[in-house]
N, C-alpha and C positions, 0 to 999 in steps of 0.2 A: 488355359492352366495359369500362364504368367498372368492375367488379368483379375483371376482368382486370388493368386498370391498377394499382388500388390493391394487387392481390397482388404484381404486378411490382414495385412500389416500395417493398413491404416487403419483399420476398425481398432487393432489393439492400441494405436496409437492415440485413438480417439478416446479411447475407455480410461488410457492412461493419464490423459488429459484433465479429462473427466472426474479421474477420483481426486488428484492433485488439486482442482479448481475446489472440488467440494472440501476437503480437508480445509485448506487456505480458508475457505470462506466461512467455516464456522468457527476456525482458528481466529479469525478477525471482528467474529462477534466479540470475542474477549478482551482482546489485546487493547483496542482502544479506552475501553472503562477501565482497563491497570493502569495505563499511561495517566488518563483524565482524574480519577480518584486519587492518584497518590499524591499529586499536585494536592487537591482540596481540603485531604487529609491533612497533608502538612502545613497547610495554612493554617488549618482547624486547631492542631497541636500546638503550633508557634502562637495563636492567641491564647490557649490554655497557659506556655511558659511564661508569658509575658503578663497574664492578667491574675495567675493560679486562682482562676473560678472552678468548680468545679462544674459548673454548665458548659463549660468550652472544653473539659476532659470528658463528659459525657458525650457530647455531641462529636467528639474526633474520635471516641472508642466506638458510637455507633456507626460513622462512616467506616471505618476500618473493618468493622464486622462485613460488610458490605462488600470492600475488597478483597478481603480474602476467599469468600464464596469464589469471586470470579476469578479471583487468581489463580486458585487451583486447579479451574476449567481449563482455563488458558495454558497451563503448563501441559497437562493432558494433552490438548491438541499440536500442541508444538513439537512435541517431540516425535509424533508420527510423521509431519512434516518431514524433518529429518530423515527419518526412517527412508523415506519414499524415492527420495533422492538415488539411494542404494537399489532398491526394489524394480521400481520400475524405471528410472534413467540410467542404469547403471553406464552407458557409453558414453551421457553427459558427463556423470561422475568420474569414468576414466581417463576423457580428454580433460578437463578442467579442475578436478579436484586440488590439484597443488594451489591453485589460487583460491577458488571458490571455497575449498574447507578452511583456509587460515582465519578469515572474518569469523566464520562460525565456530570455530576451536577458541578463538580468543572470549567468544561471548560465552559458549560453556566455562574456559577456564575463571574469566575473571567476572564480567557482567551476571552470571546466573550464581556464582558462589556468594557474591554481594548482597544480592536478594537474598537468597537462602541463608545468609549468616546472620542478617538483620531482620530477616521477617519476624523468625521468633521471637527475637528480643521486641519488638513494637507488638504483638500480639500477646505475650504472656510476662512481660516483662512492668507492666502498671504495680508500682508500690514494690517491686524488687529491685529498682534501680533508679539511679537519679531522675528528677524532671530532665536534666540535660543530657543525659545519657540517652533518655528514650526519645526524645524530641531528636536527636542525631539518629538514631534507629530509623526514624518513623521515615525523616528524608531521606538516608542512605537506601532504603528499603526503595523509594520512589527514583531515586538516581540509578539505582541496580536495574532497574525494570527500564528507565530510560536509555541505559547503557546496552544492554541487552537489544533493546529497537535499533540502536547505533549500529551495531555489528550487522544484523540480521537486514538493515537496509544497503551496508553498504554491498553485503555480498548480492542483492537483489539488483544494486543499482550497477554492479559489474556487468551483472547479465546484459541490464539496457546500452550500457554503453563500456566496454571492456577497454582497461588500460592496465598498467603496469607489468606487462606479461609477455611473452615470446612464446611460437610454438618450436618443440624441440622434434624435430625428426627422427634424432636417433630412440629418443624414449616415447614417441607419438602421443606425448601431453603438452600442454601449455602449461608454461612454467613462470612463475613470478618474480619479475625482472628489480620491482620497486612495491615494498610494502606500502609504502607511503602513498604512492600514486595511487592506488587500490583503496586504501582506507580513504583520504582525504580528498577523493576525486571532485570537483563542482557537482556533477550530477549526483552523489551519495550525500553531500552536504547539502543540497538544495531539495533533497527528498528527504533525508531525516527530518528538518525543521518544517517542511510541509505536512510529513506525518505527523509529528508529534502535537504541532498546533492542531490540527483536526482532531485529534486522539483528547484534547483538551478541552473542544466543544463539546465532543460527546462526554465525557467527565461532568462539564457543566451542565449540560443538558438531561444527563442522570440524576443528579443532585437535585437541581431545579422541577424535575418531573415528581420525585419523591416528595419533596418540600409541598409541591402544588399539591398533592394528596392529601398530606397531612390538612394542609389550609382547605381542601374544599371539605373535607372530612368533619371539621372543626366549625366551617360555616353553616353545613347542615347540622349543629347543635351536637356534631359526634365527636370523639376524640377528645386529649387531655390538653390543659393548657402547657405544660411541660413539654408537648409535641409543637404546638403551635409557634413556643418560643424559639425552638430549636428550627423550625422552618424557617420562621421569618430572616434569621441570621442566616441560615445555610442558603438561602433563596438570594442573598444579597451578595455575598461571596460568590455564589454561582454565575449571577449575571455581571459581575465585573468581570472574571474569569473568561467567561464566555463571551465576551463583548472585546476584550482586548484580543484575545486567542482569533476570535471571527477575521477580526480587523488585517489582525497579522495574518492568518492564512490566506487572505486575497493577495496580499503584497510577495507571499513565499510562493502561491501558485503561479504571478505573472512570473519570476524568475525560473520557475520550472518549465514553465510555455516555452520559455527562452531556450531552456538545455534541449530540450525534447526538439524543439527546431533545429537546432544543430547535428544532433546526435541520430535523432529517430525522424526524419522529414516525413517517411511516410504514415506514422502514428497521428502526424500536426494534418497531414491530408486528409485522412481518415476522418478522426473526430473534427474537422470541419466540412467534410463530405463537400471536400475542394479537391476537383477533377482537372480543370485546367489552370494553373496558377498564373502569376504575374506580376508587376510593380504595383504597388498603392493597392494591397488585396483588402478588401472587407472581412471584418470578423462576422459570421453568422451569429444572429443571438436565437433564430427560431428556424427551421423549415420543414417543409413536409417530408419527410424522410420514410421510406415505409422501414419498420421496425423490425420486419419478418424476411425480409428481401435483400440481396446484396444489389445496388444501384447498377446500371449500365453505365457504369464512369466512363468505357471507352469514349461513347457518345459524346462527352465532353458538356451534354445539356445538364445545367443547374437543377438543383431538385426546386421544385413548386413552392408557392408561397414564401421566399426567401426574406426574411427581414433581417438588415446586416448593418453593421456602424463602419460606416466609411473608414478604409485605410487601419482600421485597428489591427488585423491580423499580420501586416507589415511590419508595425509597431511591436507587437508582442512578439514576432520570430526573429525581426533583424534589428530592432530599436531605431528604425528609419519610418517615416511617411511615406516615402517611395520603395522602400525595401521591396527586393523580388521574392516570394514564396513558391517553390514548385507544388502542383499539385499531383495526383495519383498519375494522370497518363504523363506529365514533364518527369516524374522520376521514373516511367519505364522509358521513355522517349532519349531521356537525358538532353545532352546539348546545350545545356543554358549554362551560364557562367557562375562558378562557384566563388565565395568570399577570397580564394588564393589567386582567386584570374584564372586557373585551367575552365577545361569544360567539362560536366557530369558526364560520367560514363553513361551509356543506355545498359537496359538492363539484359539486351542479349551480349553486350560486350562485358559486363560482370559473370555472367553466365559462362561466356566462351575462357574466359580468366581462370573464372573457378575450376573449368574443366583442366587448363592448363597447372592448376596448383594441385590438382589430385594426381594427374600422372606425371608432373615432376614428380611428385613425392613418392609414388610407385616407381619409378625411374631409381631415384635417390636410395630404396630400401634395396632394388635390386643389384644397383651398383655395389653397395656396401656388401652385399654377400657374395658378389665376383670379387669383390675387393678390387675395382678400379676405380682408385683415386679421381683419376683426369673426369669420369661420369659422375662421381660424387661432388664433386665440386660445380661440376656442369649444371646438374639438375638440382645441388643445393641453392645456385644463384637463381635459376629459374622458377624454384620454390618461393624465394623471400618476395622476387619482385612480384607475384602473385598471388600470396598469402592470403591478402587483405579482404579478397573475394571469396576464399576457401568457399565459403557457404552456399555460394550461389553457384558452385558447380553441382549439388544436388537439386538444382528447382530445374525444372521444365516448359514451366511455362508464366505469364505474369500473373495469371487468377492466384499460383500458389504464394505469391510474394504481399497482395493486398490482404491486409486483415479485414473483419467481416465489419463492413462499415458502420450500419446501424446501430451496432453496442457501442462503439465507440462514439457516435454521434450523440447518440442520445444518452450515454454514462456522464460528458462531460456536460451537458446542460443538466443533469439532474444534478451532478455536483455543485455545478456556479449557481444554479437557481436556488438548490436548498441554501446554501452558504451565504447569499444575500439575506434568505428569509430569517435565518439563523441571527445576522446582524442586527436585522429588524426588531426580533424580537427581544434581545437581549437587552438594546436599547429602549424600548418600549420597559420591559420588565424593570431595569436600573430607575427610570424616570419614575415611575410608577412605586416601587418599592421604595426609596427616598421622598416622595413626596405625599405619599397619600398612607392611609392604614388599608393595605391590600389583602387584610384579613377578615373580611366582612364578605357578607352576601354579594355586595355591591362589584362585588371583583372576583366572582366566579367564574367569569368567561377567561380572565387570564389564568386562574388555577387550571382551568378545561385546556388551553391552548397549550400551559407549560406540560400536560401530561402527552398530548398528541406530538410535541416535538421529540421525546423521545426517538420514538421509531423513525421518523424522518432523520432524526440524528445518524442512527444506523445503515438508513438507506444510501444517504450521502455518502458515508464512510464505505462500504461495500460496493459505490457506483466508484468510486476514485480508484479502488483495488482493479475492481474488473476493466477500468481503463487503459492500466499501465500494463496489466498483462494482456489483453485482448489487442491493444495497441500494438506490442511487441509481434504479436504474430507473423511470419511461421518461425521464428526463431526461438530457440531457448537461451542463445546468444545472439546479439544483433550481428548478424551480418556473417556471423561466424559457423553457427551450427543450427540445422532446421530440425525441427521435433523429431520429424519422422527418422532423421540419421541418430538422435539425442534419447531414444526409448531403448529400454531393456528387451532383450529377445524372449520373451514370455506371450503366453498366449491369450488372444482376447476373451477369451472364457475366463483364465484365471485372473485377469486384472475387474472384467465385468463382475465377479462371482465377491472379491473383496470391496467395488466399488459399494454394492448393497447392503454389504456386511457395516463398512465403514458409514453408510446412510443410517442405517439403525441404530448403531450404536451412539453416532454424534446426536443424531435427534432425541435419543434417551438421556444424553448427557444434557443436552441444553435443556431440555424439559424438567430435570433435576434441578438443573441449577436454576431455573426460573421458579418450581414451587419452592427450593429454599431460602432462595431470594425473597420472594414476596410473602413468605413465612416470618423472614426475619424483619419485613419492612413492618407487616402488619403487628407485629411484638413491640416492635419500635423501640427506643431508647430505656434507660432506666428515668423517668419520668420525675422523681422524688429527689434523684440528684438535678436534674436540670433546675427543678424548680427553688431548690434550696439554692444554687448557684448564680 
């Protein structure tokens, strides 16, 4: 009977995780394009402001229409995500709501209202407000979306690397001790920079893909001259934005990897399929890791067909050619030297201290009830000494703390490999765009490649998100709260039902958005104004 209850509880956890992943994955289809298009349409309206040409006004208005379609869908899915914290993850919300809720509240009060205020002016203010004010509204809409992303990523970064908080045994909640530490943690800054830069890549790929669609039609003898002119200029701007963003994303990714090595060494070990670490560790370029099966990491045997770059993982993780990088088994066994000179505790030690923390909390609560001040002080001291391992008190074995290695390994390589491909594409696109007339049939290969790059951009973006979240498992909050403790007391059947309801609704939303977006692209810009300008 106990086994049945445990399996039923795990089923509810897995369905709750699946529902949140579904919502987040659909939401993330809209967010990068919102951030990326905001930058590019701001650049285009700035060109109109500086030149006064009708061509740039109509070009900016065209991309703003596509931005608006995408923006509306992103808001709808994002709101559902926040509600799911209360419905499916109420234990999580109770424990850390005071900390986690603060950046989300700021996002709603400041960033969302900034977007909502100026997005209306941007869409309906043409000819009704001054050019200067309209330009400011366009940029402030993009800034509002970016600030909104900042606060959401601050909240997510805190889950990956919790700082600026303290557990209060009297309230049974984690309470914020420093808003500044939470809002400006190095992990949050790196995550924000890397995410926004990658979103600019998606925006650039979208603009270049739509532009290539118009050029492809024109090369076939279809389409109109105004569309061709807009496509040429849009493609050039997208190529510049894309190349700069892709190069900066690579640099920010390196810094993010360094932060992960410090805060989440198990994630780094999983994404490298590194089972036994050491000094001067190589960075794996590719290896034959079975994508559907958790490997036998306990054996310490390397994945077959491994091609690696000598010492580069040590450089990434420690900024030293000979730096020590722990593998999965090292993190389980412990005993290696940490940067502060102490020895890393083993998983068994962490589990023991976690159980001591749980027992001390129970003793603290009981002593309070009994009015025994001496026992309150003693149990409170024991709790403080072991609180950093609190989450490990709910762990039973090593398998529970090792994320699914194949997902981490392959999503990392997808993200990095496609990022390198985007750098190459934008570099070639920039050279071709400024050296030759790339609107002719001779360059139809570039038009096709430009359109193909767009779905690959979304693959890379989703792969990055999957790596960030799968690599953190089993923790909702790193080392503090496992998923099976954070979940609400709801039946697996109820979560399963809502999962499929959301699957249908989100799929319909996506189909509707794609349909509206494709119609808007086919309709195109105001061609007469483009030709005039």
